[in-house]
PAZAPA-4460 file (N, C-alpha, C; in steps of 0.05 Angstrom, whole numbers, plus 32768, in hexadecimal, padded with zeros to 4 digits):
% residues 203
    n_x    n_y    n_z   ca_x   ca_y   ca_z    c_x    c_y    c_z   seq   type   mol
   85B9   85C5   790E   85B6   85AA   7927   85C5   85BE   7941     1      M     A
   85BA   85B1   7959   85C7   85BB   796F   85DD   85AC   7977     2      A     A
   85F0   85B5   7980   8609   85A8   798A   8609   8591   7999     3      A     A
   8615   8578   799B   860A   856A   79B0   8617   856C   79D0     4      S     A
   8605   855C   79E0   860B   8568   79FD   8629   8564   7A08     5      P     A
   862C   856C   7A20   8643   855A   7A2A   8637   8546   7A40     6      I     A
   8648   8533   7A35   863A   851D   7A49   864C   8521   7A63     7      E     A
   863D   8521   7A7C   864D   8522   7A96   864F   850D   7AA4     8      F     A
   8668   84FB   7AAD   865A   84E7   7AB9   866A   84EC   7AD9     9      Y     A
   8659   84E5   7AEC   8665   84EB   7B06   8659   84D6   7B18    10      F     A
   865F   84D7   7B32   865B   84CB   7B49   8659   84DF   7B62    11      D     A
   863B   84DD   7B6D   8634   84F8   7B80   8656   84EA   7B93    12      F     A
   8655   84DD   7B9D   8672   84D8   7BB0   868A   84E6   7BAC    13      S     A
   868C   84ED   7B93   86A6   84F7   7B89   86A8   850F   7B98    14      S     A
   86BF   851F   7BA4   86BE   853E   7BA5   86C3   854A   7B82    15      P     A
   86D3   8542   7B7A   86DB   8550   7B5F   86C4   854E   7B4B    16      Y     A
   86B4   853A   7B4A   869B   853B   7B3D   868B   854C   7B48    17      A     A
   868A   8557   7B62   867D   8572   7B6F   8689   8584   7B5F    18      Y     A
   86A3   858E   7B66   86B2   85A0   7B56   86A8   85AD   7B3B    19      L     A
   86A4   858E   7B26   86A0   8594   7B18   8680   8597   7B0E    20      A     A
   8670   858E   7B21   8654   8594   7B1C   864B   85B5   7B1B    21      A     A
   865B   85B9   7B33   8659   85D8   7B33   8656   85ED   7B1C    22      A     A
   866D   85E1   7B10   8676   85F4   7AF3   8677   85EB   7AD7    23      R     A
   8668   85C8   7ADA   8664   85C6   7ABE   8652   85D4   7AA6    24      I     A
   8636   85D9   7AB4   861D   85EB   7AA7   862E   8603   7A9F    25      E     A
   8640   8619   7AAA   8649   862C   7A9F   865C   8628   7A8F    26      N     A
   8671   8614   7A88   8685   8609   7A77   8670   85FE   7A63    27      V     A
   865C   85F6   7A5F   864B   85E8   7A56   863B   8602   7A40    28      A     A
   8634   8614   7A4F   8627   862D   7A46   8639   863D   7A30    29      A     A
   864E   8640   7A36   8662   8650   7A2A   866C   8646   7A0F    30      E     A
   8663   862D   7A0D   8669   8612   79F8   8652   8616   79E0    31      L     A
   863B   8623   79F1   8625   861F   79E6   861A   85F5   79E8    32      G     A
   861F   85EF   79F9   8617   85D9   79FB   8609   85D3   7A11    33      R     A
   85F2   85B8   7A14   85ED   85B2   7A28   85FB   859B   7A3B    34      S     A
   85EC   8592   7A4F   85FC   8582   7A5F   85EC   856B   7A6D    35      V     A
   85F9   8552   7A5B   85E6   8538   7A65   85F4   852E   7A81    36      R     A
   85EA   8534   7A97   85F1   8523   7AB2   85E9   8507   7AB0    37      W     A
   85FD   84F5   7AB6   85FD   84DE   7AB3   8607   84D2   7AD4    38      R     A
   85FD   84CA   7AEC   8601   84C4   7B04   860B   84A5   7B00    39      P     A
   8625   849B   7B05   8629   8482   7B06   8633   8477   7B22    40      I     A
   8633   8461   7B28   8643   8452   7B48   8661   8455   7B3B    41      L     A
   8674   8462   7B45   8688   8454   7B40   8694   8444   7B4E    42      L     A
   8684   843E   7B64   8693   841D   7B78   8691   8401   7B5E    43      G     A
   867C   8406   7B4D   8675   83F3   7B35   868D   83F4   7B21    44      V     A
   868E   8410   7B1D   86AE   8410   7B0E   86C1   8408   7B12    45      V     A
   86C8   840D   7B28   86E4   8402   7B40   86DE   83E6   7B41    46      F     A
   86CD   83D8   7B3F   86CB   83B8   7B42   86DA   83AE   7B2B    47      K     A
   86D8   83BD   7B11   86D9   83BA   7AFE   8702   83BD   7AF6    48      T     A
   8705   83DB   7AFA   871F   83E2   7AFA   872B   83CF   7B0D    49      T     A
   8723   83C8   7B21   873D   83BF   7B39   873E   83D8   7B48    50      S     A
   8733   83EE   7B3D   873B   8407   7B57   872B   8409   7B70    51      G     A
   8734   8421   7B7F   8726   8430   7B9A   8722   8448   7B90    52      Q     A
   870E   8457   7BA8   8711   8473   7BAD   8727   847E   7BAE    53      P     A
   872F   849C   7B9E   874E   84A7   7BA5   874F   84B0   7BBC    54      N     A
   8735   84B7   7BCE   873A   84BF   7BE0   8742   84AE   7BFA    55      L     A
   8745   8491   7BEE   8746   847B   7C08   8765   8476   7C00    56      M     A
   8770   8481   7BEE   8788   846D   7BDE   879D   8487   7BF3    57      K     A
   87B6   8473   7BFE   87CE   8479   7C0B   87DA   8492   7BF9    58      P     A
   87E1   84A5   7C0B   87F2   84BA   7BFA   87D9   84C6   7BE8    59      L     A
   87C9   84C1   7BD5   87C2   84CD   7BC8   87A1   84D3   7BD1    60      Q     A
   8799   84C9   7BE7   878B   84D7   7BF8   878E   84F0   7C00    61      G     A
   87A4   84F0   7C0E   87AD   8508   7C18   87B6   8525   7C0B    62      D     A
   87B7   851A   7BF3   87BC   852B   7BE1   87A1   853E   7BD4    63      Y     A
   8792   8525   7BD8   8778   8534   7BC9   8767   8539   7BDE    64      L     A
   8771   8538   7BF9   875E   854B   7C15   8769   8565   7C11    65      H     A
   8784   856B   7C06   878C   8586   7C03   8786   8592   7BE4    66      H     A
   878A   8585   7BD0   877C   858D   7BB7   8764   8592   7BB1    67      D     A
   8751   8585   7BBD   872F   858C   7BBB   872A   85A8   7BC6    68      V     A
   872F   85A8   7BDC   872D   85CD   7BEE   8745   85DD   7BDC    69      P     A
   8751   85DB   7BD3   8762   85EE   7BC4   8756   85F0   7BA7    70      R     A
   8748   85DD   7B95   8736   85E5   7B82   871A   85F0   7B85    71      C     A
   8715   85ED   7B9D   86FC   85F9   7BA4   86FE   861A   7BA8    72      A     A
   8712   861C   7BB4   8717   8635   7BBB   871F   8642   7B94    73      R     A
   872C   8634   7B91   8738   8640   7B78   871B   864E   7B5E    74      R     A
   8708   8637   7B67   86F5   863E   7B58   86DB   8647   7B65    75      W     A
   86E1   8651   7B81   86C9   865B   7B90   86AE   8648   7B90    76      H     A
   86B8   8633   7B97   869C   8618   7BA3   86A1   8615   7BBF    77      I     A
   868C   8613   7BC8   868D   8614   7BE6   8693   85FB   7BE6    78      P     A
   869B   85F9   7BFF   86A8   85D7   7C0C   86AD   85CE   7C23    79      L     A
   86A0   85BD   7C35   869F   85BA   7C4A   86C5   85B2   7C53    80      I     A
   86C8   85BE   7C6B   86E2   85B4   7C75   86DD   85A8   7C95    81      S     A
   86EC   858D   7C97   86FA   857D   7C86   86E5   8572   7C71    82      P     A
   86F0   8565   7C5E   86DF   855A   7C43   86D0   8544   7C55    83      L     A
   86B9   8542   7C55   86A4   8527   7C56   86AA   8515   7C44    84      P     A
   86A4   84F8   7C57   86B0   84DD   7C4C   86A3   84D5   7C2D    85      P     A
   86AF   84CA   7C21   86A3   84C0   7C09   8686   84B1   7C13    86      I     A
   8672   84AF   7C02   865C   84A8   7C0F   864E   8492   7BF0    87      F     A
   863A   847E   7BFF   862F   846F   7BE9   8618   8482   7BE3    88      G     A
   8619   8484   7BC4   860A   8497   7BB7   85F7   848B   7BA3    89      S     A
   85E7   846E   7BAB   85D2   8464   7B9E   85BD   8470   7B99    90      L     A
   85B9   8475   7BB7   859A   8485   7BBC   8597   849B   7BA6    91      A     A
   85B1   84AE   7BAB   85A7   84C3   7B99   85A9   84C5   7B7C    92      A     A
   85B8   84A9   7B75   85BD   84A8   7B55   859F   84A0   7B4D    93      A     A
   8595   8488   7B5B   857D   8484   7B55   8564   8497   7B53    94      R     A
   8568   84A8   7B69   8557   84C1   7B69   8554   84D3   7B4C    95      G     A
   8574   84D0   7B49   8578   84E3   7B2B   856D   84D8   7B18    96      F     A
   856F   84BB   7B16   855D   84B1   7AFA   8542   84AE   7AFC    97      Y     A
   8537   84AD   7B1A   8525   84AB   7B17   850D   84C3   7B17    98      W     A
   8521   84DA   7B18   851A   84F5   7B13   8519   84FD   7AF2    99      L     A
   852E   84F0   7AE1   852F   84F1   7ACF   8516   84EB   7AB9   100      E     A
   850C   84D4   7AC6   84FA   84C3   7AB5   84DB   84D2   7ABA   101      G     A
   84DB   84EE   7ACF   84C1   84F8   7AD0   84B6   8509   7ABA   102      Q     A
   849F   850C   7AB3   849F   8523   7AA4   84A4   8547   7ABD   103      E     A
   84A2   8556   7AAC   84A9   856F   7ABE   84BC   8576   7AAC   104      G     A
   84C7   858D   7AC2   84DF   85A2   7AC1   84F7   8589   7AB3   105      D     A
   8509   8592   7AA4   851C   8580   7A8E   8532   858A   7AA9   106      A     A
   8535   859F   7AB4   854C   85AF   7AC0   8551   859E   7AD9   107      H     A
   8539   8592   7AE3   8536   858B   7AFE   8549   8579   7B08   108      L     A
   8550   8560   7AF8   8562   8550   7AFF   8582   8554   7B0E   109      P     A
   8586   8565   7AF0   85A1   8578   7AF5   85A2   8588   7B15   110      A     A
   8587   8595   7B12   8589   85A7   7B2E   858E   8592   7B4A   111      A     A
   8581   857E   7B45   857D   8569   7B58   8597   8560   7B61   112      F     A
   85AD   855A   7B4A   85C3   8551   7B4E   85D4   8568   7B56   113      A     A
   85D0   857A   7B55   85E3   8596   7B60   85E1   8598   7B7D   114      R     A
   85C0   8599   7B81   85C2   8596   7BA4   85C3   8576   7BB4   115      A     A
   85C3   8566   7BA4   85D2   8551   7BB3   85F0   855E   7BB7   116      I     A
   85FF   8561   7BA4   861A   855F   7BAA   861F   8577   7BC1   117      F     A
   860F   8593   7BBE   860E   85A6   7BD1   8611   8594   7BE3   118      N     A
   85F4   8587   7BEA   85ED   8585   7C08   8604   8572   7C12   119      A     A
   860F   8561   7C07   8625   8550   7C17   8644   855C   7C18   120      H     A
   864F   8574   7BFE   8668   8578   7BFB   8665   8593   7C08   121      W     A
   8654   859A   7C0B   8651   85C4   7C0D   8645   85BF   7C39   122      A     A
   863A   85AE   7C34   8624   85BA   7C4B   862B   8599   7C64   123      D     A
   8633   8589   7C54   8640   856C   7C69   8629   855F   7C6F   124      G     A
   8618   855B   7C61   85F8   854D   7C63   8602   8532   7C52   125      R     A
   85FA   8516   7C62   8604   84FF   7C60   85EB   84F6   7C47   126      D     A
   85F8   84F8   7C29   85E9   84F0   7C16   85E9   84D3   7C0D   127      M     A
   85EF   84C2   7C24   85EA   84A3   7C1B   85D1   84A0   7C27   128      A     A
   85C5   84AE   7C38   85B2   84A7   7C4C   8596   84B0   7C37   129      L     A
   8587   849A   7C32   856F   84A2   7C1F   855D   84B7   7C26   130      P     A
   855A   84B7   7C46   854B   84CE   7C51   8554   84ED   7C48   131      E     A
   8569   84EF   7C47   857D   850C   7C3C   8578   8510   7C25   132      N     A
   857B   84FB   7C14   856E   84FE   7BFA   8553   8504   7BF1   133      V     A
   8549   84FE   7C04   8525   8501   7C02   8524   851E   7C0B   134      L     A
   8532   8525   7C1C   8530   853F   7C29   8541   8554   7C15   135      D     A
   854E   854B   7C05   8558   8567   7BEF   8544   8565   7BD4   136      V     A
   8536   8549   7BCB   8525   854F   7BBE   850B   8563   7BC5   137      A     A
   8506   855A   7BDB   84EF   8566   7BE7   84F4   858A   7BE2   138      A     A
   8512   8591   7BE8   8513   85AB   7BED   850D   85B8   7BCF   139      G     A
   8511   85A8   7BB8   8512   85B1   7B9A   84F6   85AD   7B9B   140      L     A
   84E0   85AB   7BA4   84C9   85A6   7BA1   84BC   8594   7B8F   141      G     A
   84D2   857C   7B94   84CC   855C   7B88   84BC   854E   7B9D   142      I     A
   84A5   853F   7B97   8495   8534   7BAA   84A2   8517   7BB4   143      N     A
   84B4   851E   7BD0   84B8   8511   7BDF   84B1   84F0   7BDE   144      R     A
   8496   84EE   7BE0   848C   84D0   7BE2   8493   84C4   7BC4   145      A     A
   848E   84D3   7BB1   8494   84C3   7B96   84AC   84BC   7B8E   146      A     A
   84BE   84CE   7B9C   84DD   84C5   7B97   84E1   84B4   7BA6   147      M     A
   84D3   84AD   7BBB   84DF   8491   7BD3   84D9   847E   7BC5   148      D     A
   84BF   847C   7BB5   84B3   8461   7BAE   84C4   8463   7B8F   149      D     A
   84D0   8478   7B85   84E0   8477   7B6E   84FE   8466   7B72   150      G     A
   850A   8471   7B84   8527   846B   7B93   8524   8444   7B95   151      I     A
   850F   843E   7B9D   850B   841F   7B9C   8503   8418   7B84   152      R     A
   84F8   841A   7B6F   84F3   8414   7B56   8501   8404   7B4D   153      D     A
   84FD   83E2   7B48   850F   83D5   7B38   8518   83E6   7B1D   154      P     A
   8508   83EF   7B0C   850B   83FC   7AF9   8527   8412   7AF8   155      A     A
   851C   841C   7B0D   8536   8437   7B0F   8550   8429   7B1F   156      V     A
   854D   8418   7B2F   8567   840C   7B37   8575   83FD   7B18   157      K     A
   8565   83FA   7B08   8571   83ED   7AEC   8586   8408   7AE1   158      E     A
   8572   8418   7ADE   857E   8432   7AD1   859A   843B   7ADB   159      K     A
   85A2   843B   7AF4   85BA   8436   7AF8   85C8   8425   7AFA   160      V     A
   85BF   8409   7AF7   85D6   83F6   7AF2   85DB   8405   7ACC   161      R     A
   85C7   8405   7AC0   85CF   840F   7AA3   85E1   8424   7A9D   162      V     A
   85DD   8431   7AAE   85EC   8454   7AA2   8603   844D   7AAC   163      A     A
   8612   8434   7AC4   8629   843A   7AD1   8635   8422   7AB9   164      T     A
   8626   840E   7AAB   8634   83FD   7A95   863B   840A   7A7F   165      E     A
   8626   841E   7A74   862F   842E   7A5A   8645   8440   7A59   166      E     A
   8647   8452   7A76   865E   845E   7A82   8678   8452   7A79   167      A     A
   8678   8435   7A81   8690   8427   7A8C   8696   841F   7A66   168      M     A
   867D   8417   7A5B   867F   840F   7A3E   8690   8429   7A2C   169      A     A
   8690   8441   7A34   8691   845A   7A28   86B4   845F   7A31   170      K     A
   86BB   8451   7A45   86D3   8454   7A52   86D5   8460   7A67   171      G     A
   86C3   846A   7A78   86C1   847B   7A8E   86C8   8466   7AA3   172      V     A
   86E4   846F   7AAA   86F5   8461   7ACE   86E9   846D   7ADC   173      F     A
   86ED   8487   7AE0   86F0   8495   7AF5   86D9   84B1   7AEF   174      G     A
   86D3   84C2   7B02   86C0   84DA   7B03   86DC   84F2   7B0F   175      V     A
   86D0   850D   7B08   86BC   8514   7AF2   86C7   8506   7AD8   176      P     A
   86B5   8506   7ABF   86BB   84F4   7AAA   86AD   8504   7A96   177      Y     A
   86B8   8513   7A7B   86A8   8520   7A6A   86AC   8515   7A4A   178      F     A
   869A   8511   7A40   8697   8512   7A25   868A   8521   7A11   179      V     A
   869B   852D   7A03   868B   8544   79EF   8699   853E   79D6   180      V     A
   867D   8537   79C6   868B   8532   79A5   8693   851F   79A7   181      D     A
   8693   8506   79B5   86A3   84EE   79B9   86BD   84F0   79C5   182      G     A
   86CB   8504   79D1   86DE   8508   79D7   86DF   8510   79F8   183      E     A
   86EA   84F8   7A0A   86EE   84F2   7A1D   86FE   8501   7A31   184      P     A
   86FB   8513   7A49   8708   8520   7A5E   8703   851C   7A77   185      F     A
   871A   850C   7A82   8711   8509   7AA4   8720   851C   7AAF   186      W     A
   8713   851F   7AC7   8721   852D   7ADA   8711   854E   7AD4   187      G     A
   8709   855F   7AF3   86FD   8573   7AF7   8712   8590   7AE7   188      A     A
   872A   8586   7AEB   8741   8593   7AE0   8745   8597   7AC7   189      D     A
   8739   8589   7AB6   8735   857F   7A99   8721   858F   7A85   190      R     A
   870F   859D   7A9F   86F5   85AA   7A8C   86FF   85C0   7A7F   191      M     A
   8713   85D2   7A89   8722   85E2   7A73   8730   85DD   7A5C   192      H     A
   873A   85C1   7A5E   8748   85B6   7A44   872C   85AD   7A31   193      Q     A
   8716   85A8   7A3A   8705   8598   7A2E   86F0   85B4   7A1E   194      M     A
   86F5   85C8   7A27   86E7   85E3   7A1B   86F9   85F6   7A08   195      A     A
   8718   85EC   7A0E   8728   85F9   79F9   8722   85E0   79E3   196      Q     A
   8721   85CA   79E4   8720   85B6   79CF   8701   85B9   79BE   197      W     A
   86EC   85B9   79C8   86DD   85CA   79BD   86DC   85E1   79B1   198      V     A
   86E0   85F4   79BC   86E9   860D   79A6   86FA   8609   7992   199      R     A
   8710   85F8   7992   8722   85FB   797E   8718   85E2   796C   200      E     A
   8702   85D3   7974   8702   85B7   795C   870E   85A2   795B   201      G     A
   871C   859E   7978   872F   8586   797D   874A   8593   7970   202      G     A
   875C   857A   7977   8775   8582   796E   8788   8568   796B   203      W     A
***
């Protein structure tokens, strides 16, 4: 029986989720696991938890502007400087779920997610703009017009809403957030602990 996948919850607008996205497949492969990529809308989560984006908080935001580049250097992940602003990730999330529902390469949605992350956090392109999301998709060989129709599809919009609600039902309050064998881990800096927990069968 195959081991269960690592559920990876993220919002494209989170720089820490970007750092996690660059590493999660390698971590999963070392553990003999696959990854279930689940984009959510962190703004909806914050409305429920009365939170706000960490980069916008006094003092903590200043720290994160220092820490995110430091983590990127440690893990050898490209990152534009200064950090681009957080952005509305609705079009990107809809593009992912539309792509996930298409027949074809099962690895393409994850490749799309990584390309969106890279375009914003490494290249400084504004991924809030649907046209930029479509440009990234086209660069992967995805039919631009078809995705354009897809991100406007009410059924796809519903998938994003449901995915976000399902994440909150599992206790997701921030990103990146991982669930493996029912065990939750929050934060890009917890990936090592997650891997250790899996290897040791918990503690």
